[in-house]
C-alpha positions in Angstrom: -8.0 74.4 -38.4 -5.7 71.6 -37.3 -2.7 72.6 -34.8 0.3 70.5 -34.0 2.2 71.0 -30.9 6.0 71.7 -31.4 7.1 69.7 -28.3 6.0 68.6 -25.0 7.9 71.6 -23.6 5.8 74.0 -25.5 2.4 72.0 -25.3 0.7 74.4 -23.0 1.7 77.4 -25.0 0.6 75.7 -28.3 -2.7 74.8 -26.6 -3.1 78.5 -25.6 -2.2 79.6 -29.2 -4.8 77.0 -30.8 -7.8 77.6 -28.5 -9.2 74.4 -29.7 -12.9 73.7 -30.1 -12.2 69.9 -30.1 -9.6 68.5 -27.7 -9.0 64.9 -26.9 -6.1 63.9 -24.4 -4.9 61.0 -22.2 -5.8 61.0 -18.5 -2.1 61.8 -17.4 -2.3 65.1 -19.2 -5.7 66.1 -17.7 -4.0 65.4 -14.4 -1.0 67.5 -15.2 -3.1 70.4 -16.2 -5.0 70.1 -12.8 -1.7 69.9 -11.0 -0.5 73.0 -12.8 -3.4 75.0 -11.5 -2.9 73.5 -8.0 0.8 74.7 -8.1 -0.3 78.2 -8.5 -3.4 78.1 -6.1 -3.9 75.3 -3.3 -6.8 73.2 -4.0 -8.8 74.1 -0.9 -8.5 77.8 -1.5 -9.5 77.3 -5.1 -12.5 75.2 -4.0 -13.7 78.2 -1.7 -13.3 80.6 -4.5 -15.3 78.5 -7.0 -18.3 78.1 -4.4 -18.7 81.9 -4.4 -21.5 82.5 -6.9 -20.3 85.5 -9.1 -16.5 85.3 -8.3 -16.5 81.5 -8.9 -17.7 81.9 -12.4 -15.0 84.5 -13.2 -12.3 82.2 -11.5 -13.6 79.1 -13.5 -13.3 81.0 -17.0 -9.9 82.4 -16.0 -8.6 78.8 -15.4 -9.9 77.5 -18.6 -8.5 80.4 -20.6 -4.9 79.9 -18.9 -5.2 76.3 -20.1 -6.2 77.1 -23.6 -9.5 75.3 -23.2 -11.9 78.3 -23.0 -13.2 77.5 -26.5 -13.7 74.0 -26.2 -17.0 72.5 -27.2 -16.0 68.9 -27.1 -13.5 67.5 -24.6 -12.6 63.9 -24.7 -10.4 61.4 -22.6 -9.4 57.8 -23.2 -6.5 55.3 -23.3 -6.6 54.8 -19.5 -9.0 55.4 -16.6 -9.3 59.0 -15.4 -10.0 59.3 -11.6 -13.6 60.4 -10.9 -12.4 63.2 -8.8 -10.4 64.7 -11.6 -13.5 64.4 -13.9 -15.7 66.0 -11.3 -13.3 68.9 -11.0 -13.3 69.6 -14.5 -17.1 69.6 -14.6 -16.9 72.2 -11.8 -15.0 74.3 -14.2 -17.7 73.8 -16.9 -15.9 71.3 -18.9 -17.7 68.0 -19.4 -14.8 65.5 -20.2 -16.4 62.4 -22.2 -14.8 59.2 -22.0 -14.5 56.8 -24.8 -13.2 53.2 -25.1 -11.5 51.4 -27.9 -8.3 49.7 -29.0 -6.2 49.5 -32.1 -7.9 46.1 -33.3 -11.2 48.2 -33.3 -9.7 51.4 -34.9 -10.2 52.9 -31.4 -14.0 52.8 -32.2 -16.1 50.9 -29.7 -18.0 53.1 -27.2 -18.3 56.9 -26.5 -20.1 59.3 -24.2 -22.6 61.8 -25.2 -22.6 65.4 -24.2 -25.4 65.6 -21.4 -25.7 61.9 -21.1 -22.2 61.0 -19.8 -21.8 59.3 -16.4 -18.5 59.7 -14.4 -16.6 56.3 -14.4 -18.2 55.0 -17.5 -16.9 54.9 -21.1 -20.3 55.5 -22.7 -22.4 53.4 -24.9 -21.8 51.5 -28.2 -20.8 53.6 -31.2 -22.9 53.5 -34.3 -22.6 50.0 -36.1 -20.7 48.6 -33.2 -21.9 45.8 -30.9 -20.8 45.4 -27.4 -21.8 42.7 -24.9 -20.1 40.9 -22.0 -19.0 37.1 -21.9 -20.0 34.9 -19.2 -16.8 35.7 -17.4 -17.5 39.4 -17.7 -15.1 40.2 -20.5 -15.9 42.8 -23.0 -16.6 41.6 -26.4 -17.1 43.9 -29.4 -18.0 43.5 -33.1 -18.3 45.9 -35.9 -17.3 46.9 -39.5 -14.4 48.9 -38.2 -12.8 45.8 -36.5 -9.7 44.0 -37.9 -10.3 40.7 -39.7 -7.0 39.2 -38.5 -3.4 39.8 -37.2 -1.2 39.6 -40.2 0.3 36.3 -40.5 -0.4 35.4 -37.0 -3.2 32.8 -37.3 -2.8 31.4 -33.7 -2.9 35.0 -32.1 -6.0 35.7 -34.3 -7.9 32.5 -33.0 -7.2 33.4 -29.4 -8.4 37.1 -29.9 -11.5 36.6 -32.4 -14.4 34.3 -32.0 -15.7 32.1 -34.8 -18.7 34.6 -35.3 -16.3 37.8 -35.3 -16.5 39.0 -31.6 -13.3 40.6 -30.5 -12.0 39.5 -27.2 -10.8 42.7 -25.6 -9.2 41.3 -22.5 -11.0 44.1 -20.4 -13.6 43.3 -17.8 -16.7 45.4 -17.8 -20.2 45.9 -16.6 -23.2 47.9 -17.9 -25.5 50.4 -16.2 -29.3 50.3 -16.7 -28.9 52.8 -19.7 -26.4 50.7 -21.4 -23.3 52.7 -20.5 -20.2 50.5 -20.1 -17.8 50.7 -17.1 -14.4 49.0 -17.4 -13.6 47.4 -14.1 -10.3 45.9 -14.9 -8.2 44.0 -17.2 -8.2 40.2 -17.2 -4.5 39.9 -17.9 -3.5 42.5 -15.5 -5.0 40.7 -12.5 -2.5 38.9 -10.3 -2.6 36.4 -7.5 -1.2 37.3 -4.0 0.5 34.7 -1.8 -3.0 34.1 0.0 -4.3 32.8 -3.4 -6.7 35.9 -3.9 -6.7 37.7 -7.2 -6.3 41.4 -7.3 -7.2 43.8 -10.1 -5.0 46.8 -10.2 -6.7 49.4 -12.2 -9.7 50.2 -10.0 -7.4 50.6 -7.0 -5.0 52.7 -9.0 -8.0 55.0 -9.9 -8.8 55.4 -6.3 -5.1 56.4 -5.3 -4.9 58.7 -8.3 -7.4 61.0 -6.5 -4.3 62.2 -4.5 -3.5 64.8 -7.1 0.1 65.4 -5.8 1.3 62.2 -7.3 1.3 62.1 -11.1 1.2 58.2 -11.7 0.9 55.1 -9.7 0.9 51.3 -10.2 -0.3 48.5 -8.1 1.5 45.3 -7.9 2.3 42.5 -5.5 2.5 39.0 -7.2 3.1 36.3 -4.6 3.1 38.9 -1.7 0.6 38.6 1.0 -1.0 42.0 0.3 -0.8 44.2 -2.9 1.2 47.6 -2.7 1.8 50.6 -4.9 4.5 52.6 -6.5 4.0 56.2 -7.2 5.8 58.7 -9.2 5.8 62.3 -8.3 5.5 65.5 -10.8 8.7 66.5 -12.5 10.7 68.5 -10.0 8.8 67.4 -6.7 11.3 64.9 -5.7 13.8 67.5 -5.0 11.2 70.1 -3.8 10.3 67.4 -0.9 13.8 66.8 0.3 13.4 69.2 3.1 12.4 67.2 6.3 9.3 69.3 7.1 8.0 69.3 3.5 8.6 65.5 3.1 6.8 64.8 6.6 3.8 66.8 5.5 3.6 65.0 2.2 4.0 61.5 3.7 1.3 62.2 6.4 -1.2 63.4 3.6 -0.3 60.4 1.5 -0.7 58.0 4.4 -3.9 59.4 5.4 -5.1 58.9 1.7 -3.9 55.4 1.7 -6.0 54.7 4.8 -9.0 56.3 3.0 -8.5 54.1 -0.1 -8.0 50.9 2.1 -11.3 51.6 3.8 -13.0 51.3 0.5 -11.3 48.1 -0.6 -12.0 44.4 0.2 -9.5 43.0 2.8 -7.4 41.1 0.1 -7.2 44.3 -1.9 -5.9 46.5 0.7 -2.4 48.1 0.1 0.4 47.4 2.3 2.4 50.4 1.5 3.1 53.0 -1.1 6.6 53.4 -2.4 7.4 56.8 -3.7 10.2 56.5 -6.4 12.4 59.3 -7.8 12.5 58.2 -11.5 10.3 59.8 -14.1 8.2 57.2 -15.9 8.6 58.6 -19.4 8.4 57.4 -22.8 12.2 57.9 -23.4 13.0 55.8 -20.3 10.8 53.1 -21.5 8.3 53.0 -18.6 5.3 54.1 -20.5 4.0 53.8 -24.1 3.6 56.9 -26.4 0.1 57.2 -25.1 1.3 57.4 -21.5 0.2 53.7 -20.4 2.5 52.3 -17.8 4.3 49.2 -18.9 3.8 47.2 -15.9 6.4 44.6 -16.6 9.0 47.0 -17.2 8.1 49.0 -14.0 8.0 45.7 -12.1 11.4 44.5 -13.4 13.0 47.7 -12.5 12.1 47.8 -9.1 11.6 44.1 -8.1 14.8 43.9 -6.3 13.4 46.3 -3.7 10.0 44.6 -3.1 11.2 42.4 -0.2 12.9 45.3 1.5 10.0 47.6 1.3 7.4 44.9 2.5 9.8 44.4 5.7 9.9 48.1 6.3 6.4 48.2 7.8 5.7 51.7 6.9 2.6 53.2 5.0 4.8 55.5 2.9 8.3 54.4 1.7 10.7 56.9 0.0 13.0 54.9 -2.3 16.4 56.6 -2.5 17.8 55.3 -5.8 
């Protein structure tokens, strides 16, 4: 059977009704599911319960049932990176999320992970009849029968994207492990240069930031600034919930500690100067994200650009942007 969600508001109820055996979703929804669980039970308490041999198994099954995922045999994720910590959490529940990689020009058919052979942080190996390799600069190139032949009536764009021998330039940067699994390490066009002349790839940094499950989405930017910085969006309703001074201070302290932990893993030129927490919801309707919930970087940057200088001069780890 094939089920359709009536709306975003009824999505979880629709999922519980459908009890899918095959479920594919974008990272933002996998994170929202996890946040929904943590809203009912703090993460640390849940971790302790799941560590208890018999009780842990019961708790895990109950969580999957409440999410409508207790019958899933194949669970997939794609369209954007999923934080490794989130992937590991689902594995603890007994749900092996399989990452895949592709784009419209390839019919979304380039690489996929196989059950029992997946590796967290990697998007799998080349799909049947598809070739995947890296250029001299580390760009992911793909070729196969499912690929487009050209952009309709756009020969110049086609020449920029396709090589003479049929390889598609994806614009993504990657690396392989010794078993041929691909890892996407950034996007060439998303890299930006700081005022120090150093290039910063935002995606890997965003992946580390996203391990802080109390933020729903984040974006790293900082073109022409000495150091990069991040913007963070809270789950719906959390901005108002964190207006109380004590709640906001506790959240700020936790996020500041996470920022320090992330920066300790980065090269000096990649270390984030601050995180700005914003009140707006980056929704499809507001134009901040695509229908697959990918952040439109240029839109977000344009919306907040007037505040970048002020934030930078504030010299705080965490800044609350009062619109």
